[in-house]
C-alpha positions in Angstrom: 29.1 -6.8 -23.8 33.0 -6.6 -24.4 33.9 -9.8 -25.2 37.6 -9.1 -24.8 39.1 -12.6 -25.7 36.3 -15.2 -27.4 37.4 -18.6 -26.7 36.1 -21.0 -29.1 36.3 -24.7 -28.2 36.0 -27.4 -31.0 35.7 -31.1 -30.6 35.0 -32.0 -34.5 34.5 -31.0 -37.7 31.0 -30.9 -37.8 30.6 -28.4 -35.9 33.6 -25.9 -37.2 31.8 -23.6 -39.2 28.5 -22.4 -36.7 30.5 -22.2 -33.7 33.6 -20.1 -35.3 31.3 -17.9 -37.5 29.3 -17.2 -34.0 32.2 -16.3 -32.5 33.2 -14.0 -35.5 29.9 -12.4 -34.8 30.4 -11.7 -31.4 34.4 -10.7 -31.6 33.5 -8.3 -34.6 30.4 -6.4 -32.6 32.5 -6.2 -29.6 35.7 -5.6 -31.1 36.9 -9.0 -29.4 40.1 -11.2 -30.6 39.2 -14.6 -31.3 41.0 -18.4 -30.1 40.0 -21.4 -31.6 40.8 -24.2 -29.4 41.1 -28.0 -29.2 41.3 -30.3 -27.0 42.7 -34.0 -28.1 41.5 -36.1 -25.4 43.8 -38.6 -24.5 42.7 -42.2 -23.0 44.3 -43.5 -20.0 46.6 -46.2 -21.6 48.5 -43.7 -22.9 50.8 -41.2 -21.9 49.8 -37.0 -22.4 52.7 -37.0 -24.5 51.6 -40.0 -26.4 51.7 -39.1 -30.3 48.9 -41.1 -32.0 47.7 -40.3 -35.7 44.5 -41.3 -34.9 44.0 -38.3 -32.2 46.8 -36.1 -33.7 45.3 -35.9 -37.4 41.7 -34.7 -37.0 43.0 -31.8 -34.5 45.4 -30.4 -37.6 42.4 -30.8 -39.7 40.1 -29.1 -37.3 41.9 -25.8 -36.7 43.1 -25.6 -40.0 39.4 -25.2 -41.1 38.8 -22.8 -38.0 41.4 -20.4 -39.2 40.0 -20.7 -43.0 36.3 -19.7 -41.6 37.7 -17.0 -39.5 39.5 -15.5 -41.9 36.9 -15.5 -44.5 34.3 -14.3 -42.0 36.5 -11.6 -40.8 39.2 -10.9 -43.0 41.9 -11.4 -40.2 44.0 -14.1 -38.5 42.9 -15.6 -35.5 45.2 -17.7 -32.9 44.7 -21.2 -32.3 46.0 -23.9 -30.0 45.6 -27.4 -29.3 46.1 -29.2 -26.2 46.2 -32.4 -24.8 44.6 -33.9 -21.9 42.5 -36.6 -20.2 39.6 -34.4 -19.7 38.2 -31.7 -21.9 36.3 -29.8 -19.8 39.1 -29.4 -17.4 41.4 -28.1 -20.2 39.1 -25.9 -21.5 38.9 -24.3 -18.1 42.4 -23.9 -17.9 42.9 -22.5 -20.9 40.2 -19.9 -20.7 41.9 -18.6 -17.0 45.7 -19.1 -18.7 44.3 -17.1 -22.3 42.3 -14.6 -19.9 39.0 -15.1 -21.9 35.8 -13.3 -21.3 34.0 -15.4 -23.1 34.0 -19.2 -24.1 31.5 -20.6 -26.9 31.3 -24.6 -27.4 28.8 -26.6 -28.9 26.7 -29.6 -27.6 25.9 -32.6 -29.3 22.7 -34.4 -28.1 23.9 -37.6 -26.7 22.4 -40.1 -24.0 23.2 -43.0 -22.2 25.8 -44.7 -19.9 28.9 -42.4 -21.1 27.2 -39.2 -20.2 26.0 -40.4 -17.0 29.9 -42.0 -15.8 32.0 -39.2 -17.4 29.8 -35.8 -16.8 29.2 -33.6 -19.4 31.8 -31.0 -21.0 28.9 -28.7 -20.8 28.7 -29.3 -17.4 31.8 -29.0 -16.3 32.0 -25.4 -17.7 29.0 -24.5 -16.5 30.2 -25.6 -12.8 33.9 -24.2 -13.0 34.3 -21.7 -16.2 36.1 -18.3 -15.1 34.0 -16.2 -17.3 30.9 -16.5 -19.1 29.8 -19.5 -21.5 27.7 -20.0 -24.6 26.9 -23.2 -25.3 25.5 -23.8 -29.3 23.4 -26.6 -29.3 22.7 -28.0 -32.5 18.8 -29.3 -33.7 18.6 -32.8 -32.9 19.2 -35.5 -35.4 15.9 -37.0 -36.8 16.9 -40.8 -37.1 
């Protein structure tokens, strides 16, 4: 498979290392480029361009960590992007189209409950709408 541009969509610090390393393995094997994407999901009560330290600070840490892991793994820099949106799935699909991604990699956390039912899943949105192949990395379920 010619990966071309591999876009890795990273939601939280917990999954940065695994997702970026997976993207690096795929890109290295196919000669593709990597772009790390983080979507800041802005709640409806705030305007999309509102600056909020609680929303913005994690994005910087996530993207910085993704860059570091890629550089350690591949020995080269990757492109990064942070976007603001109401819905992560829509933003990921838009970026995949705009960036010409041939592959999107994202993680999935085991969640249940009303939030998943009412708001839907980013993974489900990508399954229905992505303009390219999608790999979903599912972390093992936590034993509690």
